[in-house]
Gaussian input, Z-matrix of N, CA and C with variables (Angstrom, degrees):
# hf/3-21g

backbone

0 1
 N
 C     1     B1
 C     2     B2     1     A1
 N     3     B3     2     A2     1     D1
 C     4     B4     3     A3     2     D2
 C     5     B5     4     A4     3     D3
 N     6     B6     5     A5     4     D4
 C     7     B7     6     A6     5     D5
 C     8     B8     7     A7     6     D6
 N     9     B9     8     A8     7     D7
 C    10    B10     9     A9     8     D8
 C    11    B11    10    A10     9     D9
 N    12    B12    11    A11    10    D10
 C    13    B13    12    A12    11    D11
 C    14    B14    13    A13    12    D12
 N    15    B15    14    A14    13    D13
 C    16    B16    15    A15    14    D14
 C    17    B17    16    A16    15    D15
 N    18    B18    17    A17    16    D16
 C    19    B19    18    A18    17    D17
 C    20    B20    19    A19    18    D18
 N    21    B21    20    A20    19    D19
 C    22    B22    21    A21    20    D20
 C    23    B23    22    A22    21    D21
 N    24    B24    23    A23    22    D22
 C    25    B25    24    A24    23    D23
 C    26    B26    25    A25    24    D24
 N    27    B27    26    A26    25    D25
 C    28    B28    27    A27    26    D26
 C    29    B29    28    A28    27    D27
 N    30    B30    29    A29    28    D28
 C    31    B31    30    A30    29    D29
 C    32    B32    31    A31    30    D30
 N    33    B33    32    A32    31    D31
 C    34    B34    33    A33    32    D32
 C    35    B35    34    A34    33    D33
 N    36    B36    35    A35    34    D34
 C    37    B37    36    A36    35    D35
 C    38    B38    37    A37    36    D36
 N    39    B39    38    A38    37    D37
 C    40    B40    39    A39    38    D38
 C    41    B41    40    A40    39    D39
 N    42    B42    41    A41    40    D40
 C    43    B43    42    A42    41    D41
 C    44    B44    43    A43    42    D42
 N    45    B45    44    A44    43    D43
 C    46    B46    45    A45    44    D44
 C    47    B47    46    A46    45    D45
 N    48    B48    47    A47    46    D46
 C    49    B49    48    A48    47    D47
 C    50    B50    49    A49    48    D48
 N    51    B51    50    A50    49    D49
 C    52    B52    51    A51    50    D50
 C    53    B53    52    A52    51    D51
 N    54    B54    53    A53    52    D52
 C    55    B55    54    A54    53    D53
 C    56    B56    55    A55    54    D54
 N    57    B57    56    A56    55    D55
 C    58    B58    57    A57    56    D56
 C    59    B59    58    A58    57    D57
 N    60    B60    59    A59    58    D58
 C    61    B61    60    A60    59    D59
 C    62    B62    61    A61    60    D60
 N    63    B63    62    A62    61    D61
 C    64    B64    63    A63    62    D62
 C    65    B65    64    A64    63    D63
 N    66    B66    65    A65    64    D64
 C    67    B67    66    A66    65    D65
 C    68    B68    67    A67    66    D66
 N    69    B69    68    A68    67    D67
 C    70    B70    69    A69    68    D68
 C    71    B71    70    A70    69    D69
 N    72    B72    71    A71    70    D70
 C    73    B73    72    A72    71    D71
 C    74    B74    73    A73    72    D72
 N    75    B75    74    A74    73    D73
 C    76    B76    75    A75    74    D74
 C    77    B77    76    A76    75    D75
 N    78    B78    77    A77    76    D76
 C    79    B79    78    A78    77    D77
 C    80    B80    79    A79    78    D78
 N    81    B81    80    A80    79    D79
 C    82    B82    81    A81    80    D80
 C    83    B83    82    A82    81    D81
 N    84    B84    83    A83    82    D82
 C    85    B85    84    A84    83    D83
 C    86    B86    85    A85    84    D84
 N    87    B87    86    A86    85    D85
 C    88    B88    87    A87    86    D86
 C    89    B89    88    A88    87    D87
 N    90    B90    89    A89    88    D88
 C    91    B91    90    A90    89    D89
 C    92    B92    91    A91    90    D90
 N    93    B93    92    A92    91    D91
 C    94    B94    93    A93    92    D92
 C    95    B95    94    A94    93    D93
 N    96    B96    95    A95    94    D94
 C    97    B97    96    A96    95    D95
 C    98    B98    97    A97    96    D96
 N    99    B99    98    A98    97    D97
 C   100   B100    99    A99    98    D98
 C   101   B101   100   A100    99    D99
 N   102   B102   101   A101   100   D100
 C   103   B103   102   A102   101   D101
 C   104   B104   103   A103   102   D102
 N   105   B105   104   A104   103   D103
 C   106   B106   105   A105   104   D104
 C   107   B107   106   A106   105   D105
 N   108   B108   107   A107   106   D106
 C   109   B109   108   A108   107   D107
 C   110   B110   109   A109   108   D108
 N   111   B111   110   A110   109   D109
 C   112   B112   111   A111   110   D110
 C   113   B113   112   A112   111   D111
 N   114   B114   113   A113   112   D112
 C   115   B115   114   A114   113   D113
 C   116   B116   115   A115   114   D114
 N   117   B117   116   A116   115   D115
 C   118   B118   117   A117   116   D116
 C   119   B119   118   A118   117   D117
 N   120   B120   119   A119   118   D118
 C   121   B121   120   A120   119   D119
 C   122   B122   121   A121   120   D120
 N   123   B123   122   A122   121   D121
 C   124   B124   123   A123   122   D122
 C   125   B125   124   A124   123   D123
 N   126   B126   125   A125   124   D124
 C   127   B127   126   A126   125   D125
 C   128   B128   127   A127   126   D126
 N   129   B129   128   A128   127   D127
 C   130   B130   129   A129   128   D128
 C   131   B131   130   A130   129   D129
 N   132   B132   131   A131   130   D130
 C   133   B133   132   A132   131   D131
 C   134   B134   133   A133   132   D132
 N   135   B135   134   A134   133   D133
 C   136   B136   135   A135   134   D134
 C   137   B137   136   A136   135   D135
 N   138   B138   137   A137   136   D136
 C   139   B139   138   A138   137   D137
 C   140   B140   139   A139   138   D138
 N   141   B141   140   A140   139   D139
 C   142   B142   141   A141   140   D140
 C   143   B143   142   A142   141   D141
 N   144   B144   143   A143   142   D142
 C   145   B145   144   A144   143   D143
 C   146   B146   145   A145   144   D144
 N   147   B147   146   A146   145   D145
 C   148   B148   147   A147   146   D146
 C   149   B149   148   A148   147   D147
 N   150   B150   149   A149   148   D148
 C   151   B151   150   A150   149   D149
 C   152   B152   151   A151   150   D150
 N   153   B153   152   A152   151   D151
 C   154   B154   153   A153   152   D152
 C   155   B155   154   A154   153   D153
 N   156   B156   155   A155   154   D154
 C   157   B157   156   A156   155   D155
 C   158   B158   157   A157   156   D156

   B1=1.4542
   B2=1.5302
   B3=1.3336
   B4=1.4601
   B5=1.5247
   B6=1.3275
   B7=1.4620
   B8=1.5130
   B9=1.3347
   B10=1.4625
   B11=1.5236
   B12=1.3172
   B13=1.4584
   B14=1.5259
   B15=1.3222
   B16=1.4590
   B17=1.5224
   B18=1.3362
   B19=1.4668
   B20=1.5255
   B21=1.3373
   B22=1.4671
   B23=1.5278
   B24=1.3380
   B25=1.4713
   B26=1.5250
   B27=1.3260
   B28=1.4671
   B29=1.5206
   B30=1.3329
   B31=1.4646
   B32=1.5243
   B33=1.3146
   B34=1.4616
   B35=1.5307
   B36=1.3366
   B37=1.4668
   B38=1.5292
   B39=1.3369
   B40=1.4677
   B41=1.5236
   B42=1.3302
   B43=1.4687
   B44=1.5218
   B45=1.3237
   B46=1.4726
   B47=1.5240
   B48=1.3450
   B49=1.4636
   B50=1.5258
   B51=1.3353
   B52=1.4653
   B53=1.5195
   B54=1.3273
   B55=1.4529
   B56=1.5214
   B57=1.3080
   B58=1.4681
   B59=1.5259
   B60=1.3281
   B61=1.4630
   B62=1.5267
   B63=1.3476
   B64=1.4677
   B65=1.5387
   B66=1.3240
   B67=1.4709
   B68=1.5217
   B69=1.3326
   B70=1.4650
   B71=1.5230
   B72=1.3215
   B73=1.4672
   B74=1.5232
   B75=1.3347
   B76=1.4624
   B77=1.5336
   B78=1.3440
   B79=1.4689
   B80=1.5278
   B81=1.3273
   B82=1.4663
   B83=1.5237
   B84=1.3269
   B85=1.4656
   B86=1.5244
   B87=1.3334
   B88=1.4665
   B89=1.5316
   B90=1.3444
   B91=1.4600
   B92=1.5274
   B93=1.3300
   B94=1.4669
   B95=1.5182
   B96=1.3245
   B97=1.4701
   B98=1.5277
   B99=1.3263
   B100=1.4664
   B101=1.5243
   B102=1.3454
   B103=1.4628
   B104=1.5229
   B105=1.3315
   B106=1.4645
   B107=1.5285
   B108=1.3352
   B109=1.4579
   B110=1.5217
   B111=1.3344
   B112=1.4613
   B113=1.5238
   B114=1.3393
   B115=1.4564
   B116=1.5346
   B117=1.3258
   B118=1.4597
   B119=1.5182
   B120=1.3210
   B121=1.4566
   B122=1.5235
   B123=1.3363
   B124=1.4619
   B125=1.5232
   B126=1.3414
   B127=1.4694
   B128=1.5269
   B129=1.3265
   B130=1.4636
   B131=1.5300
   B132=1.3265
   B133=1.4588
   B134=1.5170
   B135=1.3184
   B136=1.4522
   B137=1.5222
   B138=1.3219
   B139=1.4676
   B140=1.5239
   B141=1.3226
   B142=1.4761
   B143=1.5155
   B144=1.3091
   B145=1.4552
   B146=1.5225
   B147=1.3251
   B148=1.4508
   B149=1.5197
   B150=1.3130
   B151=1.4514
   B152=1.5153
   B153=1.3077
   B154=1.4705
   B155=1.5228
   B156=1.3044
   B157=1.4676
   B158=1.4946
   A1=107.87
   A2=116.99
   A3=119.20
   A4=110.84
   A5=116.90
   A6=121.63
   A7=111.79
   A8=117.06
   A9=120.88
   A10=110.51
   A11=117.41
   A12=121.04
   A13=111.40
   A14=117.21
   A15=119.42
   A16=111.79
   A17=118.17
   A18=120.18
   A19=111.81
   A20=118.05
   A21=121.75
   A22=109.35
   A23=117.17
   A24=119.67
   A25=114.02
   A26=117.78
   A27=119.92
   A28=110.12
   A29=117.05
   A30=121.24
   A31=110.74
   A32=116.94
   A33=119.89
   A34=111.69
   A35=117.20
   A36=119.20
   A37=109.74
   A38=116.63
   A39=120.04
   A40=111.50
   A41=117.44
   A42=120.25
   A43=109.81
   A44=116.86
   A45=119.75
   A46=111.16
   A47=117.08
   A48=121.33
   A49=112.72
   A50=117.22
   A51=121.71
   A52=114.57
   A53=117.58
   A54=120.84
   A55=110.00
   A56=116.16
   A57=121.27
   A58=108.53
   A59=115.95
   A60=122.02
   A61=111.63
   A62=120.80
   A63=119.02
   A64=112.55
   A65=117.29
   A66=119.92
   A67=110.99
   A68=117.04
   A69=120.44
   A70=111.10
   A71=116.76
   A72=121.18
   A73=109.75
   A74=116.91
   A75=121.28
   A76=110.70
   A77=116.96
   A78=120.76
   A79=110.97
   A80=116.70
   A81=120.42
   A82=110.64
   A83=117.71
   A84=121.27
   A85=110.98
   A86=116.89
   A87=120.02
   A88=110.83
   A89=116.79
   A90=120.28
   A91=110.97
   A92=117.12
   A93=120.91
   A94=109.99
   A95=116.88
   A96=121.38
   A97=109.81
   A98=117.51
   A99=120.94
   A100=110.86
   A101=116.95
   A102=120.71
   A103=110.97
   A104=116.63
   A105=120.11
   A106=111.24
   A107=116.78
   A108=121.12
   A109=112.62
   A110=115.85
   A111=119.03
   A112=111.36
   A113=116.86
   A114=121.68
   A115=111.36
   A116=116.75
   A117=122.99
   A118=110.05
   A119=116.47
   A120=121.06
   A121=106.81
   A122=116.15
   A123=121.83
   A124=110.50
   A125=117.00
   A126=119.04
   A127=109.10
   A128=118.64
   A129=120.82
   A130=110.75
   A131=116.91
   A132=120.07
   A133=110.61
   A134=115.81
   A135=120.82
   A136=114.11
   A137=117.71
   A138=120.59
   A139=108.42
   A140=118.42
   A141=119.77
   A142=110.75
   A143=115.34
   A144=120.86
   A145=109.13
   A146=116.99
   A147=121.20
   A148=108.28
   A149=116.44
   A150=120.72
   A151=108.32
   A152=115.54
   A153=121.19
   A154=107.66
   A155=115.65
   A156=119.87
   A157=109.73
   D1=126.84
   D2=179.68
   D3=-84.92
   D4=176.41
   D5=-176.30
   D6=-60.24
   D7=-40.71
   D8=-179.83
   D9=-63.65
   D10=-42.79
   D11=178.88
   D12=-65.77
   D13=-38.09
   D14=-178.59
   D15=-71.57
   D16=-20.84
   D17=178.86
   D18=-81.39
   D19=-20.16
   D20=178.88
   D21=-144.51
   D22=64.00
   D23=-173.76
   D24=-62.51
   D25=-34.29
   D26=-179.48
   D27=-64.67
   D28=-44.63
   D29=179.56
   D30=-59.36
   D31=-47.73
   D32=-176.64
   D33=-69.33
   D34=-31.04
   D35=175.34
   D36=-66.89
   D37=-41.13
   D38=177.44
   D39=-65.07
   D40=-38.61
   D41=177.31
   D42=-61.53
   D43=-42.56
   D44=178.64
   D45=-64.00
   D46=-38.81
   D47=-177.16
   D48=-78.37
   D49=-42.29
   D50=-170.04
   D51=-111.88
   D52=-10.96
   D53=-174.55
   D54=93.26
   D55=167.77
   D56=-177.92
   D57=-88.05
   D58=83.81
   D59=-175.22
   D60=-59.15
   D61=-46.13
   D62=178.96
   D63=-57.98
   D64=-39.55
   D65=178.82
   D66=-66.89
   D67=-39.34
   D68=177.73
   D69=-64.50
   D70=-41.94
   D71=178.50
   D72=-63.39
   D73=-42.85
   D74=179.18
   D75=-60.53
   D76=-46.62
   D77=179.32
   D78=-62.05
   D79=-41.93
   D80=179.17
   D81=-64.51
   D82=-42.92
   D83=178.58
   D84=-63.00
   D85=-41.04
   D86=178.50
   D87=-64.69
   D88=-38.37
   D89=178.49
   D90=-66.77
   D91=-43.01
   D92=177.36
   D93=-62.38
   D94=-42.75
   D95=178.87
   D96=-60.50
   D97=-43.68
   D98=178.94
   D99=-64.57
   D100=-42.36
   D101=178.86
   D102=-62.59
   D103=-45.04
   D104=179.03
   D105=-66.10
   D106=-33.17
   D107=178.69
   D108=-62.02
   D109=-24.93
   D110=176.78
   D111=-75.69
   D112=-20.00
   D113=-177.77
   D114=-103.96
   D115=-40.70
   D116=-176.93
   D117=-119.08
   D118=160.14
   D119=171.23
   D120=-86.44
   D121=116.13
   D122=-176.97
   D123=-118.60
   D124=149.32
   D125=173.09
   D126=-71.09
   D127=158.07
   D128=177.25
   D129=-59.83
   D130=153.45
   D131=177.60
   D132=-58.85
   D133=138.31
   D134=177.10
   D135=82.94
   D136=-0.75
   D137=179.04
   D138=-117.68
   D139=127.56
   D140=178.38
   D141=-68.08
   D142=148.98
   D143=178.36
   D144=-76.19
   D145=144.62
   D146=171.89
   D147=-78.44
   D148=125.43
   D149=-179.85
   D150=-107.35
   D151=119.08
   D152=179.13
   D153=-108.01
   D154=119.44
   D155=179.54
   D156=-114.94

């Protein structure tokens, strides 16, 4: 067990049992963002859109 695992053993045990759900969600969101980017003009991830009213 490395230092990171020993600082959050419950989290790492759950990752081993269930998979890295946050990473899977992130990958899925990035894929959806890329798919939508082919249809719509979207701001880059992590950057708010400029709203002109």
